[in-house]
C-alpha positions as CSV (number, residue, x, y, z in Angstrom):
1,M,-52.7,-2.8,-75.3
2,P,-51.9,-3.0,-79.1
3,G,-48.7,-4.8,-80.0
4,D,-47.3,-1.7,-81.8
5,V,-47.5,0.6,-78.9
6,L,-44.1,1.6,-77.2
7,P,-44.3,1.0,-73.4
8,M,-42.6,3.9,-71.9
9,W,-44.7,4.1,-68.5
10,V,-43.5,1.3,-66.1
11,A,-40.8,2.4,-63.9
12,D,-38.5,-0.6,-64.7
13,M,-35.5,-0.2,-67.1
14,D,-34.8,-1.8,-70.3
15,F,-31.2,-2.5,-69.4
16,R,-29.8,-5.8,-68.1
17,S,-28.8,-6.0,-64.5
18,P,-25.0,-6.2,-63.9
19,P,-23.4,-9.5,-64.6
20,A,-22.6,-10.1,-61.3
21,V,-26.2,-10.2,-60.3
22,T,-27.0,-12.8,-63.0
23,E,-24.1,-14.9,-61.8
24,A,-25.2,-14.8,-58.3
25,I,-28.6,-16.0,-59.3
26,I,-27.4,-18.8,-61.4
27,K,-25.0,-19.8,-58.6
28,A,-27.8,-19.9,-56.2
29,G,-30.0,-22.0,-58.7
30,Q,-27.1,-24.4,-59.4
31,H,-27.3,-25.3,-55.5
32,G,-30.5,-27.1,-56.4
33,I,-32.2,-26.9,-53.0
34,F,-34.7,-24.1,-52.6
35,G,-35.9,-24.4,-49.0
36,Y,-36.4,-21.6,-46.6
37,S,-33.3,-19.6,-46.0
38,K,-32.0,-16.6,-44.1
39,S,-29.3,-14.1,-45.4
40,R,-25.9,-14.3,-43.6
41,A,-24.1,-11.4,-42.1
42,D,-22.3,-10.7,-45.5
43,Y,-25.7,-9.6,-46.7
44,F,-25.9,-6.7,-44.3
45,E,-22.2,-5.9,-44.9
46,A,-23.0,-5.4,-48.6
47,V,-25.8,-3.2,-47.8
48,Y,-24.0,-1.3,-45.2
49,N,-21.1,-0.5,-47.3
50,W,-23.4,0.8,-50.1
51,F,-24.9,3.3,-48.1
52,D,-21.7,4.1,-46.3
53,R,-19.7,4.7,-49.6
54,R,-22.4,6.5,-51.6
55,F,-24.1,8.6,-48.9
56,R,-21.9,8.5,-45.8
57,W,-24.8,6.9,-43.9
58,K,-23.8,4.4,-41.2
59,T,-26.5,2.0,-40.5
60,E,-26.9,-0.7,-38.0
61,Q,-27.8,-4.3,-38.5
62,A,-30.5,-4.2,-35.7
63,W,-32.2,-1.6,-37.7
64,L,-32.7,-3.5,-40.8
65,V,-36.2,-5.1,-41.6
66,K,-36.3,-6.9,-45.0
67,T,-39.6,-6.7,-46.9
68,P,-40.6,-7.9,-50.5
69,G,-41.0,-4.1,-51.6
70,V,-41.3,-0.5,-50.6
71,V,-44.8,-0.3,-51.3
72,F,-45.4,-3.3,-48.9
73,A,-43.3,-1.6,-46.4
74,A,-45.1,1.7,-46.5
75,A,-48.5,-0.1,-46.2
76,A,-47.2,-2.0,-43.1
77,A,-46.0,1.3,-41.7
78,I,-49.4,3.0,-42.1
79,R,-51.1,0.0,-40.3
80,A,-48.5,-0.3,-37.4
81,L,-48.0,3.4,-36.7
82,T,-51.6,4.9,-37.2
83,E,-55.2,4.0,-36.6
84,P,-58.2,4.0,-39.0
85,G,-59.2,7.7,-39.3
86,D,-55.7,9.1,-38.6
87,G,-54.3,11.7,-41.2
88,V,-51.6,10.6,-43.4
89,L,-50.0,13.3,-45.4
90,I,-48.4,13.1,-48.9
91,Q,-47.2,15.7,-51.5
92,P,-48.9,15.4,-54.9
93,P,-48.4,15.0,-57.8
94,V,-46.7,12.1,-56.2
95,Y,-46.3,8.3,-56.8
96,Y,-49.9,7.1,-57.0
97,P,-49.8,3.9,-54.6
98,F,-49.3,6.3,-51.7
99,S,-52.9,7.6,-51.8
100,R,-54.1,4.1,-52.6
101,L,-52.3,2.8,-49.5
102,V,-53.8,5.5,-47.3
103,N,-57.4,5.0,-48.5
104,A,-57.2,1.3,-48.8
105,N,-56.2,1.3,-44.9
106,Q,-59.2,3.4,-43.9
107,R,-56.8,6.4,-43.1
108,R,-57.5,9.9,-43.9
109,L,-55.5,11.4,-47.0
110,V,-54.1,14.8,-46.3
111,N,-52.7,16.6,-49.4
112,N,-49.8,19.1,-49.3
113,P,-49.6,19.8,-53.0
114,L,-46.2,20.8,-54.5
115,I,-46.0,24.3,-56.0
116,Y,-45.3,24.3,-59.8
117,E,-43.7,27.5,-61.2
118,K,-41.1,28.1,-63.9
119,G,-40.8,24.6,-64.8
120,S,-39.8,23.3,-61.5
121,Y,-41.4,22.2,-58.1
122,R,-41.0,23.5,-54.5
123,I,-42.6,22.5,-51.2
124,D,-45.2,25.0,-49.7
125,F,-43.9,24.6,-46.1
126,E,-46.6,27.0,-44.6
127,D,-49.4,24.7,-46.1
128,F,-47.4,21.6,-44.9
129,E,-47.5,22.7,-41.3
130,A,-50.9,24.0,-41.3
131,K,-52.3,20.6,-42.7
132,I,-50.4,18.7,-40.1
133,I,-51.9,20.8,-37.4
134,E,-55.5,21.1,-38.9
135,N,-55.6,17.3,-39.7
136,K,-53.6,16.1,-36.6
137,A,-51.6,14.2,-39.1
138,K,-49.8,11.3,-37.5
139,L,-47.5,10.1,-40.6
140,Y,-46.0,11.8,-43.4
141,I,-44.7,9.8,-46.7
142,L,-41.7,11.6,-48.0
143,C,-40.8,10.8,-51.6
144,N,-37.0,11.6,-52.1
145,P,-35.9,11.8,-55.0
146,H,-39.6,12.7,-55.8
147,N,-41.4,10.5,-58.4
148,P,-42.8,11.9,-60.8
149,V,-41.4,15.3,-60.7
150,S,-37.7,14.2,-60.2
151,R,-37.0,16.7,-57.6
152,V,-33.9,15.7,-55.4
153,W,-34.6,17.7,-52.1
154,T,-31.9,19.9,-50.8
155,R,-30.5,19.4,-47.3
156,E,-32.1,22.7,-46.1
157,E,-35.7,21.6,-47.5
158,L,-35.4,18.2,-45.8
159,I,-34.4,19.8,-42.4
160,R,-37.2,22.3,-42.5
161,L,-39.5,19.5,-43.3
162,G,-37.9,17.2,-40.5
163,D,-38.2,20.0,-38.1
164,I,-41.9,20.5,-38.5
165,C,-42.6,16.7,-38.3
166,V,-40.6,16.4,-34.9
167,R,-42.2,19.5,-33.5
168,H,-45.7,17.9,-34.2
169,G,-44.8,14.3,-33.4
170,V,-45.2,13.1,-37.0
171,T,-43.6,9.8,-38.0
172,I,-41.9,9.9,-41.5
173,V,-41.9,7.2,-43.9
174,S,-39.1,8.1,-46.3
175,D,-39.3,6.4,-49.7
176,E,-35.6,6.6,-51.1
177,I,-36.0,4.0,-53.7
178,H,-34.7,6.3,-56.3
179,C,-31.8,7.6,-54.2
180,D,-28.9,6.1,-56.5
181,F,-30.2,8.1,-59.6
182,I,-28.9,11.5,-59.0
183,Y,-27.6,13.9,-61.5
184,P,-24.6,16.3,-61.7
185,G,-25.1,19.4,-59.6
186,H,-27.5,17.5,-57.1
187,H,-26.9,15.4,-54.0
188,H,-29.1,12.8,-52.3
189,H,-29.3,13.4,-48.5
190,V,-30.7,10.3,-46.6
191,F,-33.3,12.1,-44.6
192,A,-32.7,10.1,-41.4
193,S,-29.0,10.9,-41.4
194,L,-29.5,14.7,-41.2
195,K,-30.4,14.9,-37.5
196,D,-30.7,12.4,-34.7
197,E,-34.3,13.4,-34.1
198,F,-35.1,12.6,-37.5
199,L,-33.5,9.2,-37.3
200,D,-35.7,8.6,-34.2
201,H,-38.8,9.4,-36.2
202,T,-38.2,7.7,-39.4
203,I,-38.7,4.6,-41.4
204,T,-36.4,4.6,-44.3
205,C,-37.2,2.5,-47.3
206,T,-34.7,1.6,-49.7
207,A,-34.3,-1.3,-52.4
208,P,-32.0,-2.3,-55.0
209,S,-35.0,-2.9,-57.3
210,K,-35.0,0.4,-59.4
211,T,-31.1,0.8,-59.3
212,F,-30.4,-2.6,-60.7
213,N,-33.6,-3.6,-62.4
214,L,-34.6,-6.2,-59.9
215,A,-38.2,-5.4,-59.2
216,G,-39.5,-8.9,-60.1
217,L,-37.3,-10.4,-57.5
218,Q,-39.1,-8.4,-54.6
219,A,-36.4,-7.4,-52.0
220,A,-36.3,-4.2,-49.9
221,N,-34.3,-3.0,-47.1
222,I,-36.1,-1.0,-44.5
223,F,-34.1,0.8,-41.6
224,I,-35.8,1.7,-38.3
225,A,-33.5,2.9,-35.7
226,N,-36.2,3.6,-33.1
227,K,-36.5,0.2,-31.1
228,D,-40.1,0.7,-30.0
229,M,-41.3,1.7,-33.6
230,R,-39.3,-1.1,-35.1
231,K,-40.9,-3.5,-32.8
232,E,-44.5,-2.2,-33.7
233,Y,-43.5,-2.4,-37.4
234,Q,-42.1,-6.0,-37.0
235,E,-45.4,-7.0,-35.3
236,E,-47.5,-5.8,-38.2
237,I,-45.1,-7.7,-40.6
238,K,-45.9,-10.8,-38.5
239,R,-49.7,-10.3,-39.0
240,T,-49.1,-10.3,-42.8
241,G,-47.7,-13.9,-42.5
242,Y,-44.4,-12.8,-44.1
243,S,-41.2,-13.9,-42.8
244,Q,-38.1,-13.4,-45.1
245,I,-37.2,-12.5,-48.7
246,N,-36.6,-15.3,-51.1
247,M,-33.0,-16.6,-51.7
248,A,-32.7,-15.4,-55.2
249,A,-33.7,-11.9,-54.1
250,A,-31.1,-12.0,-51.4
251,A,-28.4,-13.2,-53.7
252,A,-29.1,-10.6,-56.3
253,C,-29.2,-7.7,-53.7
254,Q,-25.9,-8.8,-52.1
255,A,-24.3,-9.1,-55.5
256,A,-25.5,-5.9,-56.8
257,Y,-24.5,-3.8,-53.8
258,S,-21.1,-5.7,-53.7
259,C,-20.2,-5.4,-57.4
260,G,-22.6,-3.0,-59.1
261,S,-21.0,0.4,-58.4
262,D,-19.0,0.9,-61.6
263,W,-22.1,-0.4,-63.6
264,L,-24.3,2.2,-61.9
265,D,-21.9,5.0,-62.7
266,E,-21.8,4.2,-66.3
267,L,-25.6,4.0,-66.3
268,I,-26.1,7.4,-64.8
269,L,-23.6,9.0,-67.4
270,Y,-25.8,7.4,-70.2
271,L,-29.0,8.5,-68.6
272,D,-27.8,12.2,-68.2
273,E,-26.8,12.0,-72.0
274,S,-30.3,11.0,-72.6
275,I,-31.8,13.8,-70.8
276,A,-29.6,16.1,-72.8
277,Y,-31.1,14.4,-76.0
278,V,-34.7,14.9,-74.8
279,K,-34.0,18.6,-74.0
280,N,-32.7,19.3,-77.4
281,F,-35.3,17.3,-79.1
282,L,-38.1,18.9,-77.6
283,A,-36.6,22.5,-78.0
284,D,-36.2,21.8,-81.7
285,E,-39.3,19.6,-82.6
286,I,-41.9,20.1,-80.0
287,P,-41.3,23.3,-78.0
288,Q,-44.9,23.3,-76.7
289,I,-43.9,20.5,-74.4
290,Q,-42.0,21.7,-71.3
291,L,-39.7,19.3,-69.6
292,T,-39.4,19.6,-65.8
293,E,-35.7,19.8,-65.2
294,P,-34.8,16.2,-64.0
295,Q,-32.6,16.1,-60.9
296,G,-33.1,12.5,-60.2
297,T,-34.7,9.3,-61.2
298,Y,-35.0,7.8,-64.7
299,L,-38.6,9.3,-65.1
300,I,-39.3,12.6,-66.8
301,W,-42.3,14.7,-66.2
302,L,-43.7,16.6,-69.4
303,D,-46.0,19.4,-69.4
304,F,-48.4,19.3,-72.3
305,N,-50.7,22.2,-71.0
306,K,-49.8,24.7,-73.7
307,F,-51.8,22.5,-76.2
308,G,-54.9,23.2,-74.5
309,L,-56.1,19.8,-75.0
310,S,-58.6,17.9,-72.6
311,E,-57.0,14.8,-71.1
312,E,-59.1,12.6,-73.4
313,E,-57.9,14.3,-76.5
314,R,-54.3,14.3,-75.3
315,E,-54.4,10.5,-74.4
316,D,-55.9,9.7,-77.6
317,I,-53.1,11.2,-79.6
318,I,-50.5,9.8,-77.4
319,L,-51.9,6.3,-77.6
320,N,-53.4,6.1,-81.0
321,K,-51.2,8.4,-83.1
322,A,-47.9,8.6,-81.3
323,K,-48.3,4.8,-80.3
324,L,-46.7,5.4,-76.9
325,W,-47.9,4.2,-73.6
326,L,-47.2,6.9,-70.9
327,N,-48.6,7.7,-67.4
328,K,-51.1,10.4,-67.5
329,G,-50.4,12.9,-64.8
330,T,-53.7,12.7,-63.1
331,M,-52.6,9.3,-61.9
332,F,-50.4,11.1,-59.4
333,G,-53.2,13.4,-58.5
334,V,-55.4,16.2,-59.9
335,E,-52.1,18.4,-59.7
336,G,-50.7,16.3,-62.5
337,R,-53.4,17.5,-64.9
338,G,-51.9,18.2,-68.4
339,F,-48.7,16.3,-67.6
340,E,-47.3,12.9,-68.6
341,R,-44.6,10.7,-67.0
342,M,-42.0,9.0,-69.5
343,N,-39.4,6.5,-68.6
344,I,-36.1,7.2,-70.4
345,A,-34.3,4.0,-68.9
346,C,-33.9,2.5,-72.4
347,P,-31.6,2.4,-75.3
348,R,-31.1,5.8,-77.2
349,A,-32.5,4.5,-80.4
350,V,-35.8,3.4,-78.5
351,L,-35.9,6.8,-76.9
352,K,-35.4,8.6,-80.3
353,K,-38.1,6.4,-81.8
354,A,-40.5,7.5,-79.2
355,L,-39.8,11.2,-79.3
356,T,-40.1,11.0,-83.1
357,Q,-43.3,9.3,-82.9
358,L,-44.4,12.0,-80.4
359,A,-43.5,14.9,-82.6
360,E,-45.2,13.3,-85.6
361,A,-48.4,12.8,-83.7
362,F,-48.5,16.4,-82.4
363,R,-47.5,18.1,-85.6
364,G,-50.4,20.5,-86.6
365,Q,-51.4,20.8,-82.9
366,D,-51.2,24.4,-81.9
367,G,-49.0,25.6,-84.7
368,I,-46.6,22.7,-85.0
369,V,-45.7,22.4,-88.6
């Protein structure tokens, strides 16, 4: 990739992690001994308190399985709870590793595309249930909040999904890695917390990685209340040869959840202001690009379809004229045709530069002057 291209694609932030995280890692490093280690009870206490305070979800230590990441965790769930050839349902356009994991593990990909209308997305519940029945789907990967369309599913939507899954014996892998990025007017519901039956059917995947910019440290907290399901899952983890997260990751996670609440609240305010800036800029400078109203995450979903360009033409303009590196929508499924995903978790000056370059590059396209 040319050096003059702004990378606005990868789902990491350009903001430093909270000072407490850096201090915790330095303290761990100063110990000077980096052998195998296991987290203590205060690690779970920090995780428990975070989900209790912010989501009123009371977890139990026995439910917790630590993994190096949510993608790793989802792959393990697919192998542990389904057999080759079984149907696994996803809702495109959705985080692209989901389809890759299903296909790479020789499971059958079942798509329940989201419905796009009037600049927003909703679930096709009739198709959701029909696809489960027709394909005898065994597992459903829920993305909540949804990446890339930034929907925060309502309580009513989640209950309707969950009731269908319980009725047909479908296990839910709930990817809630972006749960901490919720904007005013919306509320994140931990799927497993809504009904006891959902808790019994769900693997809840969480991590501090997106929230505190810790992805490179590789730590995720996976909650499985169902004892039999947890045993199957842990057996699959053993087969991978993995045992515990590294000591730096554990220290960072504990510090982030113990001391990062105020830092996160300030960050959410900043990102919400950035979204308002994007809205105003697009309305004034590039009205042909429609922003899907962000309800959560720091990833925005932009509709370029009004330009009537082919994917190749659009990508050429974005990369070679706008000098931006975005995620083309078809990465997330054919349903993403004509869209681009853009990361706004950066200083406002960088965001302004990126949007200005985008406007200049598309000037003259479809009537922009």
